[in-house]
C-alpha positions in Angstrom: 0.0 0.0 0.0 1.3 3.4 -1.0 0.3 6.6 0.6 1.0 9.8 -1.3 0.2 13.4 -1.0 -3.1 14.5 -2.7 -2.7 15.3 -6.4 -2.9 18.9 -7.4 -6.1 20.0 -9.1 -5.7 20.4 -12.9 -9.0 21.9 -13.9 -9.6 25.2 -15.8 -10.6 27.4 -12.9 -10.4 31.0 -14.0 -7.4 32.9 -12.4 -9.6 35.3 -10.5 -11.5 32.4 -8.9 -8.5 30.4 -7.8 -8.3 30.0 -4.1 -5.7 32.1 -2.3 -3.4 30.1 -0.1 -4.0 30.7 3.6 -0.7 32.0 5.1 -1.9 31.2 8.6 -0.5 28.2 10.4 -2.6 25.1 9.9 -0.9 23.1 12.7 0.1 20.4 10.2 3.4 18.6 11.0 4.1 17.2 7.5 7.6 18.3 6.3 7.7 20.3 3.1 7.9 18.1 0.1 11.4 18.6 -1.4 11.9 19.1 -5.1 11.6 15.8 -7.0 15.1 14.3 -7.5 16.2 11.1 -9.2 16.5 8.0 -7.0 19.9 7.5 -5.6 20.4 4.3 -7.6 19.7 6.3 -10.7 21.8 9.3 -9.8 25.2 8.9 -11.3 26.9 11.7 -9.2 25.6 10.1 -6.0 26.7 6.7 -7.0 30.1 7.9 -8.0 30.7 9.9 -4.8 29.4 7.2 -2.5 31.3 4.5 -4.4 34.6 6.4 -4.3 34.3 7.2 -0.6 33.3 3.6 0.2 36.5 2.3 -1.5 38.6 4.8 0.5 36.9 3.7 3.8 37.3 0.0 3.1 41.0 0.4 2.1 41.8 2.3 5.3 39.8 0.1 7.6 40.9 -3.1 6.0 44.7 -2.4 5.7 46.5 -4.0 8.7 43.1 -5.0 10.2 44.4 -8.1 12.0 47.3 -6.4 13.6 45.7 -3.2 15.0 44.1 -2.5 17.5 45.0 -5.1 20.2 42.8 -8.1 20.3 40.2 -7.8 23.0 38.6 -10.4 25.2 35.1 -9.2 24.1 36.0 -9.9 20.5 37.1 -13.4 21.4 34.0 -14.1 23.4 31.6 -13.1 20.5 33.6 -15.0 18.0 33.8 -18.1 20.2 30.0 -18.0 20.7 29.6 -17.7 17.0 31.8 -20.7 16.6 29.7 -22.6 19.1 26.6 -21.8 17.0 28.3 -23.0 13.8 29.5 -26.3 15.5 26.0 -27.0 16.9 27.2 -26.7 20.5 24.5 -24.3 21.6 24.3 -20.5 21.9 27.7 -20.2 23.6 30.9 -22.0 24.1 30.0 -22.3 27.8 26.7 -22.0 29.6 24.6 -19.3 28.0 23.6 -17.0 30.8 21.6 -14.2 29.0 24.3 -11.6 29.2 23.2 -10.4 25.8 20.6 -11.5 23.3 22.2 -14.2 21.1 21.1 -12.6 17.8 24.3 -10.6 17.6 26.7 -13.6 17.5 24.3 -15.6 15.4 24.9 -12.9 12.7 28.6 -13.2 13.3 28.3 -16.9 12.8 26.6 -16.2 9.4 29.3 -13.7 8.4 32.1 -16.1 9.3 30.5 -19.3 8.1 32.0 -19.3 4.5 35.5 -18.3 5.6 35.4 -20.9 8.3 34.1 -23.5 5.9 37.0 -22.9 3.5 39.7 -22.7 6.2 38.6 -24.0 9.7 41.8 -22.9 11.3 41.2 -19.3 10.2 38.3 -19.0 12.8 40.4 -16.7 15.0 39.9 -13.1 16.1 42.6 -11.5 13.9 41.6 -13.3 10.7 37.8 -13.0 11.2 38.0 -9.2 11.7 38.0 -9.0 7.9 34.3 -9.9 8.0 33.5 -6.7 9.8 34.4 -4.8 6.6 31.1 -6.1 5.2 29.3 -4.4 8.2 31.3 -1.2 7.8 30.5 -1.0 4.0 26.8 -1.4 4.5 26.7 1.1 7.4 28.7 3.7 5.5 26.5 3.4 2.4 23.3 3.6 4.5 24.6 6.7 6.2 25.0 8.4 2.8 21.5 7.4 1.7 20.1 8.6 5.0 21.9 11.9 4.7 20.4 12.4 1.3 16.9 11.4 2.4 17.2 13.9 5.2 17.7 16.6 2.6 21.5 17.1 3.0 23.2 18.3 -0.1 25.4 15.8 -1.9 28.7 17.2 -0.5 27.3 17.2 3.1 26.1 13.6 2.8 29.6 12.7 1.6 31.2 14.6 4.5 29.0 12.6 6.9 30.2 9.4 5.3 33.9 10.5 5.6 33.4 11.5 9.3 31.8 8.2 10.0 34.2 5.9 8.1 37.6 7.6 8.2 37.8 9.1 11.7 40.6 7.3 13.5 38.1 6.5 16.3 35.8 4.8 13.8 38.7 3.0 12.0 39.8 1.5 15.4 36.4 0.5 16.7 34.7 -0.6 13.5 37.5 -3.1 12.8 36.7 -5.0 16.0 34.2 -7.8 16.3 31.7 -6.0 18.5 28.0 -6.4 18.6 27.6 -2.6 18.6 28.8 -2.4 15.0 26.1 -4.9 13.9 23.5 -3.0 15.9 24.5 0.3 14.4 24.0 -1.2 10.9 20.5 -2.3 11.7 19.7 1.0 13.4 20.7 2.8 10.2 18.5 0.4 8.2 15.6 1.5 10.5 16.4 5.2 10.1 16.7 4.9 6.3 13.4 3.1 6.0 11.7 5.6 8.4 12.9 8.5 6.2 11.7 6.8 2.9 10.5 9.5 0.5 7.9 7.1 -0.9 6.2 6.8 2.4 5.2 3.2 1.9 3.6 1.6 4.9 5.8 -1.4 4.5 8.8 0.8 4.8 7.7 1.9 8.2 6.9 -1.7 9.3 10.3 -2.6 8.0 11.8 0.1 10.1 10.2 -1.4 13.2 11.5 -4.8 12.3 15.0 -3.4 11.8 14.8 -1.5 15.1 13.9 -4.6 16.9 16.8 -6.5 15.3 19.1 -3.7 16.4 17.9 -4.0 20.0 18.2 -7.8 19.9 21.7 -7.5 18.6 22.8 -5.1 21.3 20.1 -4.1 23.9 21.5 -0.6 24.5 20.2 0.4 21.1 16.8 0.7 22.9 17.9 4.2 23.8 17.8 5.3 20.1 14.3 4.1 19.3 12.6 7.4 20.2 14.8 9.1 17.5 13.7 6.5 15.0 10.0 7.2 15.8 10.6 10.9 15.5 12.1 10.5 12.1 9.2 8.3 11.0 6.7 10.8 12.3 8.3 13.6 10.4 8.5 11.6 7.1 5.2 9.7 7.2 2.1 11.1 5.5 -0.4 12.9 7.7 -3.2 10.7 6.6 -1.4 7.4 7.3 0.9 8.5 10.2 -1.1 6.6 12.9 -1.0 3.4 10.9 2.7 3.8 10.2 3.7 4.5 13.8 1.3 1.8 15.2 2.6 -0.8 12.7 6.2 0.0 13.4 5.8 -0.1 17.2 3.8 -3.3 17.0 6.4 -5.0 14.8 9.2 -3.9 17.0 7.5 -5.0 20.2 6.4 -8.4 18.9 9.8 -9.2 17.6 11.4 -7.9 20.8 9.1 -10.2 22.9 10.7 -13.2 21.2 13.6 -13.0 23.5 11.7 -13.3 26.8 9.5 -15.9 25.1 12.6 -17.9 24.3 13.7 -17.8 27.9 10.1 -18.7 29.1 10.0 -21.8 26.8 13.3 -22.9 28.1 12.1 -22.5 31.7 14.8 -19.8 32.2 12.7 -16.6 32.4 12.8 -16.3 36.2 15.5 -17.4 38.8 15.4 -20.9 40.0 17.6 -23.7 41.3 20.1 -25.2 39.0 19.6 -22.9 36.0 20.4 -19.5 34.7 17.7 -17.0 34.0 16.9 -13.9 31.9 16.0 -12.1 35.0 19.4 -12.7 36.6 21.1 -11.5 33.3 19.1 -8.3 33.3 19.7 -7.8 37.0 23.4 -8.2 36.5 23.5 -5.6 33.7 21.5 -3.1 35.7 23.4 -3.5 39.0 27.0 -4.1 37.7 29.5 -1.8 39.4 29.6 1.7 37.9 32.6 3.3 36.4 31.9 6.7 37.9 30.9 10.1 36.5 32.3 10.8 33.1 33.5 14.3 34.1 35.2 13.1 37.3 38.9 13.0 36.4 39.6 10.0 38.7 36.8 7.8 37.4 37.0 4.9 34.9 34.3 6.6 32.7 36.6 9.7 32.4 39.4 7.4 31.3 37.2 6.0 28.6 36.2 9.5 27.5 39.9 10.4 27.3 40.6 7.3 25.2 37.9 8.4 22.7 39.3 12.0 22.6 42.8 10.6 22.1 41.7 9.1 18.8 39.5 11.9 17.6 38.3 15.1 19.3 36.7 16.4 16.1 33.9 13.9 15.7 33.0 13.8 19.4 33.2 17.5 20.3 32.1 18.7 16.9 29.3 16.2 16.8 28.0 17.3 20.2 28.3 21.0 19.2 26.5 20.3 15.9 23.7 18.5 17.7 23.3 21.4 20.1 23.3 23.9 17.2 20.7 22.0 15.3 18.4 21.6 18.4 18.7 25.3 19.2 17.9 26.3 15.6 15.1 23.8 15.1 12.3 26.3 14.7 13.8 28.3 11.8 16.3 25.9 10.2 15.2 23.5 7.5 18.3 21.4 8.0 17.8 21.3 11.8 14.2 20.0 11.3 15.3 17.4 8.8 18.0 16.1 11.2 15.8 16.2 14.3 16.0 12.4 14.6 19.8 12.1 14.6 20.1 15.1 16.8 17.8 13.5 19.4 19.8 10.3 19.2 23.0 12.2 20.0 21.3 14.0 22.9 19.9 10.8 24.4 23.1 8.9 24.1 25.0 11.9 25.7 22.6 12.0 28.6 22.9 8.3 29.2 26.7 8.6 29.2 26.5 11.5 31.7 24.4 9.6 34.2 26.3 9.5 37.6 27.5 6.2 38.7 26.7 4.3 35.5 28.9 1.8 33.7 30.5 3.2 30.5 32.2 0.6 28.3 34.7 1.6 25.7 32.6 0.5 22.8 29.6 2.6 23.9 30.6 5.4 21.5 30.1 3.1 18.5 26.4 3.6 18.8 26.8 7.4 18.6 29.3 7.5 15.7 26.8 7.7 12.8 24.7 10.3 14.4 27.6 12.4 15.5 28.8 12.3 11.9 25.4 13.2 10.5 24.7 16.1 12.8 28.3 17.5 12.3 27.8 17.3 8.6 24.4 18.9 8.9 25.7 21.7 11.1 28.4 22.3 8.6 25.8 22.5 5.8 23.7 25.0 7.9 26.7 27.2 8.5 27.7 27.0 4.8 24.1 27.9 3.8 24.1 30.9 6.2 27.3 32.2 4.7 26.8 31.5 1.1 23.0 31.8 0.6 22.3 33.9 -2.5 19.1 35.6 -1.5 20.8 38.7 -0.2 18.8 41.1 -2.3 19.5 42.7 -5.7 21.4 45.6 -4.2 24.2 43.5 -2.7 27.5 44.7 -4.1 29.9 42.2 -5.7 32.6 42.6 -3.1 30.2 41.5 -0.4 29.4 38.3 -2.3 33.1 37.7 -2.9 33.7 38.3 0.8 31.2 35.6 1.8 32.8 33.1 -0.5 36.3 34.0 0.9 35.0 33.6 4.4 33.7 30.1 3.6 37.0 29.2 2.0 39.0 30.4 5.0 36.7 28.4 7.4 37.1 25.3 5.2 40.8 25.6 5.0 41.1 26.2 8.8 39.0 23.1 9.5 41.1 21.0 7.1 44.4 22.3 8.5 43.3 21.1 12.0 41.6 17.8 11.1 43.8 16.4 8.4 47.1 16.2 10.4 45.3 14.6 13.4 43.5 12.1 11.2 46.6 11.3 9.2 48.6 10.4 12.3 45.7 8.3 13.8 45.0 6.4 10.5 48.7 5.9 9.8 49.1 4.2 13.1 46.1 2.0 12.3 47.5 0.9 9.0 51.1 0.4 10.1 51.3 -0.6 13.8 51.5 -4.2 15.0 49.8 -4.4 18.4 49.2 -8.2 18.3 52.6 -9.7 17.9 52.6 -10.9 21.5 49.3 -12.7 21.0 50.6 -14.4 17.8 53.8 -15.4 19.6 51.9 -16.8 22.6 49.6 -18.8 20.3 52.5 -20.3 18.4 54.3 -21.3 21.7 51.2 -23.0 23.0 50.7 -24.8 19.7 54.3 -26.0 19.4 55.9 -26.2 22.8 53.3 -28.1 24.8 53.8 -31.8 24.3 50.2 -33.0 24.6 47.6 -30.2 24.1 44.7 -32.6 24.3 45.6 -33.5 27.9 46.7 -30.0 29.0 44.6 -27.5 30.9 45.2 -23.8 30.3 43.5 -20.7 31.7 43.4 -18.2 28.8 41.4 -15.1 27.8 38.9 -15.5 24.9 41.1 -13.6 22.5 43.3 -16.7 22.4 40.6 -19.4 23.1 39.9 -20.4 19.6 43.6 -20.4 18.7 44.1 -23.1 21.4 41.0 -25.1 20.2 42.5 -25.2 16.7 45.8 -26.3 18.2 44.2 -29.4 19.8 43.2 -28.3 23.3 39.8 -29.6 24.5 37.2 -26.8 24.1 35.9 -25.7 27.4 37.8 -28.2 29.6 41.4 -28.0 28.2 41.3 -24.4 26.9 39.4 -22.7 29.7 38.1 -19.1 29.5 39.5 -17.7 32.7 36.3 -16.1 33.9 34.6 -19.5 33.9 37.1 -21.1 36.3 35.5 -19.0 39.1 32.0 -18.2 37.8 30.6 -21.2 35.9 29.6 -24.2 38.0 29.9 -26.4 35.0 33.6 -25.6 34.9 34.4 -25.4 38.6 33.1 -28.9 39.2 35.8 -30.2 36.8 38.4 -28.5 38.9 37.9 -30.0 42.3 41.4 -29.0 43.4 41.2 -25.5 42.0 44.4 -24.1 40.6 46.2 -27.4 41.2 44.2 -29.0 38.4 45.6 -26.6 35.9 48.8 -26.8 33.9 49.3 -23.2 32.6 47.8 -19.8 32.9 48.3 -17.2 30.1 48.6 -13.9 31.9 47.5 -11.4 29.3 46.7 -7.8 30.3 43.0 -8.8 30.6 43.7 -11.7 32.9 46.1 -9.7 35.1 43.6 -6.8 35.3 40.6 -8.9 36.4 42.4 -11.5 38.5 41.8 -9.6 41.7 38.1 -10.3 41.5 38.5 -14.0 40.6 40.1 -15.9 43.5 40.8 -19.0 41.5 42.6 -17.1 38.7 44.5 -15.0 41.3 45.7 -18.2 43.0 46.8 -19.7 39.7 48.9 -16.6 39.0 50.5 -16.6 42.4 51.3 -20.3 42.2 52.9 -20.2 38.8 56.2 -19.1 37.2 56.7 -17.6 33.7 58.2 -20.0 31.1 57.7 -17.6 28.2 57.1 -13.9 28.0 56.1 -12.0 24.8 56.1 -8.2 24.6 57.0 -5.9 27.4 55.4 -3.5 29.9 51.7 -3.6 30.6 50.9 -5.2 27.2 53.1 -8.2 27.7 51.7 -11.8 27.7 53.2 -14.3 30.1 52.8 -18.0 29.8 53.0 -19.3 33.3 53.4 -22.9 34.4 51.5 -24.0 37.6 53.6 -25.1 40.6 52.8 -27.7 43.1 52.3 -26.9 46.8 56.0 -27.7 47.6 57.1 -25.3 44.9 58.1 -27.7 42.2 56.8 -27.4 38.7 54.0 -29.6 37.5 
């Protein structure tokens, strides 16, 4: 079903009897219909610009992707869970305890299925990062389409794509196997469908489905749903708006309810003896220790903020300033009204990050990257329009017109002079640095120096877990994700003597950092001696052999 604006009357009404438009406000909320333009897929300039920028983004993000940034335990966890899905072992490589909805790593399993089928040993974090280029490509293209649908000029939509895909912060985070990157892709699908110029009802239903998929991929995308609804409300037709919004909300809610329904059918919705539960998973996420106020210099959240600003101040500070500018000029700026949805998304995510005592993970900013890029590009377009708009009156002298263009050129050159050197340094590090040499060396040592991997038990972080599985260690019982040695009853019962039942512990930065909260892991570190060390300083990886009570080596 297609809903369009009423067609214009084409009769032969005499000029003197034609109705005079009423200049008074009618209270309607329909956005003005933009001049008809060719579809993006039929617009050669749009296709050429988007295609060229997409190639540049994929080259920068793909070059050296396996070696930078450092492999993270979260990446290993999501990939190991995807491996478990592929192998038919369940929804996780250990007991699935409802920490996140499983749809995210099911998608990772689909993305990595063909590479793993061709080369099973390539199912490791460094190699499988290449599959995230597919997600980055789709997200970047969707951002360009969304910018054009929100009435940004071609150059501004391209600028938003550059900000989103080539910022050093984006290059680092979008390379990593994070659920947030997949959730952002689905959120952009929802926004793009919500802003469809055709105003098909099925587009709006599709937006609801995509929004639910985003939330089931990473539950924190729930915060952005009001911005999706605002965009849909502004771009739906007045006569069918209620149907569009109702259909989108219904589709989103019904699909979202599949997650608690799944838990209910498994008998794991509520806490009980001998099983995990969705309620406990939600309770953990809501009550986990906070990382402090983001503006408190001694807090963990402030440290996360500083790490974001280290990679790119332009996108974060400029995006927040752009969102503020657009929100303040909403009443009289066409661009501000068009970008109301992305601006609201930035505002909501900023408020959530600023909540006192909350937990702020390093990957949280991924959810804001596309909206920061869009609003910064939109604010730039608003400023450019204010400086260069031609309707200055017929009496404006030529030197004033030239002065406005000169001012615009100076502003553009100043912005480029500040941004380009910072981005060049950050992106050059991303395409040249090797941060994962210690992990590769540790993986090689454990594969070649241990006599009988099948009969050896090693505590290891998830970044190396699949490497050990491919080397012959028993999944889950031989190669043991270090958290599970203390927290998973299915694992602890196989270690009746605790650390004495282990042979090695791989002390990566993640293991050393979290050992103080895990008594079993901490004891294993204290009763072990290093037999191989790779790297230096805080980033080093130690392979430590467990000692007996008397001090001898096992």
